[in-house]
C-alpha positions as CSV (number, residue, x, y, z in Angstrom):
1,M,128.2,-254.8,8.8
2,L,129.9,-253.3,11.8
3,W,131.7,-250.7,11.9
4,G,135.6,-250.2,11.8
5,V,135.1,-254.0,9.8
6,I,136.8,-253.7,6.3
7,M,134.5,-254.5,3.3
8,T,135.3,-255.4,0.4
9,Q,134.9,-253.4,-2.7
10,L,131.8,-255.7,-4.0
11,E,130.4,-255.3,-0.6
12,K,130.4,-251.9,-0.8
13,L,129.1,-251.9,-4.3
14,K,126.6,-254.4,-3.7
15,I,125.0,-252.4,-0.7
16,R,124.9,-249.2,-2.9
17,L,123.2,-251.3,-5.8
18,G,121.0,-252.4,-3.1
19,I,121.7,-256.3,-4.0
20,S,121.7,-258.7,-0.5
21,D,122.1,-261.9,-2.1
22,N,125.4,-263.2,-4.0
23,S,123.7,-264.0,-7.2
24,E,125.5,-261.3,-8.8
25,D,128.8,-261.6,-7.6
26,D,130.7,-262.7,-10.7
27,L,129.1,-260.1,-12.7
28,L,129.7,-257.1,-10.4
29,N,133.4,-258.6,-9.7
30,M,133.7,-258.5,-13.8
31,L,132.1,-254.8,-13.5
32,L,134.7,-253.7,-10.7
33,E,137.5,-255.0,-13.0
34,D,136.6,-253.2,-16.1
35,A,136.3,-250.1,-14.1
36,E,139.9,-250.2,-12.8
37,G,141.1,-251.0,-16.0
38,E,139.4,-248.0,-17.5
39,I,140.4,-245.9,-14.5
40,L,143.9,-247.0,-14.7
41,D,144.2,-246.4,-18.6
42,F,142.9,-243.1,-18.5
43,C,145.2,-242.3,-15.3
44,N,147.9,-243.8,-17.3
45,R,148.6,-245.7,-14.1
46,D,149.6,-249.9,-13.0
47,I,148.0,-249.6,-9.8
48,L,144.6,-248.0,-9.0
49,P,145.4,-245.4,-5.8
50,D,143.2,-246.4,-2.7
51,K,141.3,-242.9,-3.0
52,A,140.0,-243.7,-6.5
53,Q,138.4,-246.6,-5.0
54,V,135.1,-244.7,-4.5
55,L,135.6,-243.7,-8.3
56,Q,136.3,-247.7,-9.3
57,R,132.3,-247.9,-7.7
58,E,130.7,-245.5,-9.2
59,L,131.8,-246.4,-12.7
60,A,131.2,-249.8,-12.2
61,I,127.8,-248.8,-10.9
62,T,127.4,-246.8,-14.2
63,Y,128.7,-249.9,-16.2
64,Y,125.3,-251.7,-13.9
65,N,122.8,-249.2,-15.2
66,R,124.3,-249.2,-19.1
67,M,123.5,-252.8,-19.1
68,G,120.9,-254.1,-22.0
69,S,121.7,-250.9,-23.7
70,E,125.1,-251.7,-25.0
71,G,125.8,-250.7,-28.5
72,E,123.5,-247.9,-28.3
73,A,124.1,-244.3,-28.9
74,S,120.2,-243.1,-28.6
75,R,116.1,-244.5,-28.9
76,S,113.6,-242.7,-28.9
77,E,110.4,-244.4,-28.0
78,G,106.6,-242.3,-27.6
79,G,108.1,-238.9,-27.6
80,V,110.8,-239.9,-25.0
81,S,114.6,-239.3,-26.3
82,V,117.3,-240.9,-24.8
83,S,121.0,-240.9,-25.0
84,Y,124.1,-243.1,-24.5
85,S,127.2,-242.4,-23.3
86,T,130.0,-244.9,-24.1
87,E,132.8,-243.1,-22.3
88,I,133.7,-242.3,-18.2
89,P,130.7,-239.6,-17.3
90,E,132.3,-236.0,-17.1
91,N,131.4,-236.0,-13.2
92,I,133.8,-239.2,-12.6
93,K,136.5,-238.0,-15.4
94,S,137.0,-234.3,-14.3
95,R,137.4,-236.7,-10.2
96,L,139.8,-238.7,-11.9
97,L,142.2,-236.0,-13.5
98,A,143.7,-235.5,-9.6
99,F,145.3,-238.9,-10.1
100,R,146.4,-238.7,-13.2
101,R,149.8,-238.8,-14.6
102,L,150.9,-237.1,-17.9
103,K,152.8,-239.0,-20.8
104,L,156.7,-238.8,-21.5
105,V,157.1,-239.2,-25.3
106,G,160.1,-238.4,-27.2
107,V,161.9,-237.6,-23.7
108,A,164.7,-240.5,-24.3
109,N,165.4,-238.5,-27.8
110,A,165.2,-235.1,-27.1
111,N,168.8,-234.5,-26.1
112,K,170.3,-236.3,-29.0
113,E,172.7,-234.0,-31.3
């Protein structure tokens, strides 16, 4: 890619994952969509802030790396124990806090007597 050329989220994700062909584009687009949905839910937003796109890619990479271990909480093989998290990783979650909007519950009825 040339500097100054705007790359899509998909193109950036493929670079990070070392994927050069188009064989996994549908899967990667789905992972980006899933990551966006998870971030929007966590941040109580309807639109992903531009500055959160790097976190969307990081979460999509996490999802990609977890493929094949869906539904597993932990596994032990040959004395090696592996645990899997099903949540947003803490390093991503802590960075998402800057984009989080608080939910206001019951404000409409709070001033009624």
